[in-house]
C-alpha positions as CSV (number, residue, x, y, z in Angstrom):
1,X,16.2,20.7,-3.9
2,X,17.2,22.0,-7.3
3,X,17.4,25.6,-6.0
4,X,19.8,25.0,-3.1
5,X,23.3,23.6,-2.5
6,X,23.1,19.9,-3.2
7,X,24.9,19.1,0.1
8,X,22.4,21.1,2.2
9,X,20.6,19.3,5.0
10,X,16.9,19.2,4.2
11,X,13.8,17.5,5.7
12,X,10.4,17.0,4.1
13,X,7.8,16.8,6.9
14,X,4.2,15.9,6.3
15,X,1.9,15.7,9.3
16,X,-1.8,15.0,9.0
17,X,-4.7,17.0,10.5
18,X,-4.7,15.0,13.7
19,X,-1.7,17.1,14.7
20,X,-4.3,19.5,16.1
21,X,-5.0,17.0,18.9
22,X,-1.5,15.6,19.2
23,X,-2.3,12.4,17.4
24,X,-0.7,13.0,14.0
25,X,1.1,10.5,11.9
26,X,4.0,12.6,10.6
27,X,6.1,11.5,7.7
28,X,9.7,12.6,7.6
29,X,12.2,12.2,4.8
30,X,15.8,13.5,5.1
31,X,18.5,14.5,2.8
32,X,22.1,15.0,4.0
33,X,21.1,15.0,7.6
34,X,23.3,13.9,10.5
35,X,21.7,11.2,12.7
36,X,21.4,13.6,15.6
37,X,19.5,16.1,13.4
38,X,17.1,13.4,12.2
39,X,16.5,12.2,15.7
40,X,15.8,15.7,17.0
41,X,13.1,16.1,14.3
42,X,11.6,12.7,15.0
43,X,11.5,13.5,18.8
44,X,9.9,16.9,18.1
45,X,7.1,15.4,16.0
46,X,6.7,12.4,18.3
47,X,5.4,15.1,20.8
48,X,2.5,15.6,18.4
49,X,1.7,12.0,17.7
50,X,3.9,9.4,15.9
51,X,6.7,10.4,13.5
52,X,8.0,7.9,11.0
53,X,11.2,8.3,9.0
54,X,10.8,7.1,5.4
55,X,12.6,7.5,2.1
56,X,11.6,10.4,-0.1
57,X,10.5,8.0,-2.8
58,X,7.9,6.6,-0.4
59,X,6.4,10.0,0.4
60,X,3.5,10.0,-2.1
61,X,2.3,6.5,-1.1
62,X,2.7,7.1,2.6
63,X,0.8,10.4,2.3
64,X,-2.0,8.6,0.7
65,X,-2.1,6.2,3.7
66,X,-1.8,8.8,6.4
67,X,-3.1,12.2,5.2
68,X,-5.7,11.0,2.7
69,X,-6.3,8.0,5.0
70,X,-7.9,10.4,7.6
71,X,-10.6,11.2,5.1
72,X,-11.1,7.6,4.2
73,X,-11.5,6.5,7.8
74,X,-13.9,9.3,8.4
75,X,-15.9,8.3,5.4
76,X,-16.4,4.9,7.0
77,X,-17.4,6.7,10.3
78,X,-19.8,8.9,8.4
79,X,-21.4,5.9,6.6
80,X,-21.6,3.8,9.8
81,X,-23.2,6.8,11.6
82,X,-25.8,7.0,8.9
83,X,-26.5,3.3,9.3
84,X,-26.8,3.7,13.1
85,X,-28.9,6.8,12.9
86,X,-31.2,6.0,10.0
87,X,-31.4,2.2,10.2
88,X,-31.2,1.7,14.0
89,X,-32.2,4.9,15.6
90,X,-29.1,5.8,17.6
91,X,-28.6,9.5,18.3
92,X,-26.0,11.1,16.0
93,X,-23.7,12.2,18.8
94,X,-23.9,8.8,20.5
95,X,-23.2,7.0,17.2
96,X,-20.2,9.3,16.6
97,X,-18.7,8.6,20.1
98,X,-19.3,4.9,19.8
99,X,-17.5,4.8,16.4
100,X,-14.7,7.1,17.5
101,X,-14.0,4.9,20.5
102,X,-14.2,1.8,18.5
103,X,-11.6,3.2,16.0
104,X,-9.4,4.2,18.9
105,X,-9.7,0.7,20.3
106,X,-8.9,-0.9,17.0
107,X,-5.9,1.4,16.6
108,X,-4.6,0.6,20.0
109,X,-4.8,-3.2,19.3
110,X,-2.5,-2.6,16.3
111,X,-0.2,-0.1,18.0
112,X,0.4,-2.0,21.2
113,X,1.1,-5.5,19.8
114,X,3.8,-5.6,17.1
115,X,3.0,-9.3,16.5
116,X,-0.6,-8.7,15.6
117,X,-2.2,-8.0,12.2
118,X,-5.7,-6.8,11.2
119,X,-6.6,-10.3,10.1
120,X,-5.7,-11.7,13.5
121,X,-7.8,-9.1,15.3
122,X,-10.7,-9.6,12.9
123,X,-10.6,-13.4,13.6
124,X,-10.9,-12.6,17.3
125,X,-14.3,-11.1,16.9
126,X,-15.7,-13.3,14.2
127,X,-17.5,-16.5,15.3
128,X,-18.9,-19.1,13.0
129,X,-22.4,-18.0,11.9
130,X,-22.1,-14.9,14.0
131,X,-23.1,-11.3,13.2
132,X,-19.6,-10.0,12.6
133,X,-18.7,-12.5,9.9
134,X,-22.0,-11.7,8.2
135,X,-21.1,-8.0,8.1
136,X,-17.5,-8.7,7.0
137,X,-18.7,-10.9,4.2
138,X,-21.1,-8.2,3.1
139,X,-18.3,-5.7,3.0
140,X,-16.3,-8.1,0.9
141,X,-19.3,-8.8,-1.4
142,X,-19.8,-5.0,-1.8
143,X,-16.2,-4.4,-2.8
144,X,-15.0,-2.7,0.4
145,X,-11.4,-3.8,0.0
146,X,-11.2,-2.9,-3.7
147,X,-12.8,0.5,-3.0
148,X,-10.1,1.2,-0.3
149,X,-7.3,0.0,-2.6
150,X,-8.6,2.1,-5.5
151,X,-8.9,5.2,-3.3
152,X,-5.3,4.9,-2.0
153,X,-4.1,4.4,-5.6
154,X,-6.1,7.3,-6.9
155,X,-4.1,9.6,-4.5
156,X,-0.8,8.6,-5.9
């Protein structure tokens, strides 16, 4: 920005690696753009997933959530696969498919209902004394939430 005309129209666009399968979360910040220009860019990147217009000052934090977030989610998948393979004996390819579909389902729950929240969806699958709440409590006991928060903060 310091090397060009201060009134020049500019966009900063950061997709994530899921763009390769048309499922990217693409972050877009604009400077001096007309509404039609911004909409054209949003429409273009919506063809490759979901584009979101944010302020430039939000770019670092949003990149930690969307671009680095891919790695964080895949670390969960990798760990869960290890548990399924080593501890339970599920074939690696089957475990990966199960987890990928489960992630897709969880994502669709959040994307298709604007009135939901992760806590609401977690409550739907946890029953008193059931297996899910035992696992959720173990994640909390082992510092899962703190680990995720610290990972996102480390990226910023």
